[in-house]
N, C-alpha and C positions, 0 to 999 in steps of 0.2 A: 504494500500500500504506500502510495506517495503522500506525504504530508505537506501541506502548503502553509507557509508562515504569514499568510495575508493578514494584515492588521486593520485595513480600511477597505470598505466595500460600498460603492454607490451604484444603485440600480435605478435608472430613471427613464421615463418616456417609453414604457413598454405597454402600449395601449391595448394590444391584443393578447398578451400572455395572461393566463389564468392562475398560474402558480409559480412559486419560487422553486429553484432546483432542490430536489430531495437531498442532495449531498451538502446542503448548507451547514448541517451540523458537524461536518468533518473539518470545518475551518476553525480549529480549536484555538488559534491565535487572534481571531477576529475581535477587535476592540471597539471599532466605530462602524456602524451600519446605517445607511441612509436608503430609504425606499421612497421614490418620488414619481408622481404621475403614472400610476399603475392602476387605472380604473377598473380593470376586469379582475383584479386580485380579490378573492373573497376571504381567504384565511391563510395563515401560516403559523408555524410554531418553530421556536428555536429551542430545541432540546437535543439530548444525546450526550456527546463528550463534554468534559468540563467546559463550561461557558465562562469566558473572561470578558464578554461584551460589557463595555462601560458606557457607551453612548449610542442611543437609538433615536433616529429621526424618521418619522413617517409623515409624508406630505401628499396631499391630493390623491388619496386612495379611497374614493367614496364608498366602495362596497366592502371594504375590509372589516372583518371581525377578528381581531387579533387575540390570540390565546397566549397570555403571558405565563410562562413556566420556565423555571431554571435560570432566572435573571437576577440572582442575588447580588452580583457584582455591578449591576447597572447603577450608575450615579447620575446620568443625565438623560432625559427623555423629552422629545419635542414632538407634538402631534398637531398637525395643521390640516384643515380642509378634509377631515375624515369623518363624515357625518354618521357612518354606520358602526363605528367602533363601539365595542361593548364596554360596559361600565366595569373598570378594574377593581373597584373597591369591594366587590363581592367575591373576588378570587382569593385563593390562598395568599398569604403574605410573601409575595415574591419581590417586592420593591423595598426591602428593609434598608438598603444602602442608598436609596434615591435621594439626591441632594437638590437637584433642579428638575422641575417639571414645567413645561410650557405647553399650553394648548390654545388653539384659536379655531373658531368656527366649528366647534364640537357641540353636539346636542346633549352630551352626557356630563354629569358631575363625576370627576375622576377621583376625588378624595372626599372623605366624609367629614 
């Protein structure tokens, strides 16, 4: 198996793709992940190998219903123009290290 030491990943303007690569969990060094303008994306999970993801930005993904699991090291999260995102406050406590949360144009309350 080849391991990739990729630390930053930006995926944007993928208007017709409906899912992220299943191999995303193999990027065990990934620290910063941005998903932008991915309107057909409905869901994704970041699970599997030890997750070191520290910064997650999701922008203009109108149909996305994100399942947050295994993101204990996440310190920064930005959510913009994602009207279908589920309310994370009812999920297991996965954001215990979160220091910065920015949301805009969201219909949900993200923290209680």
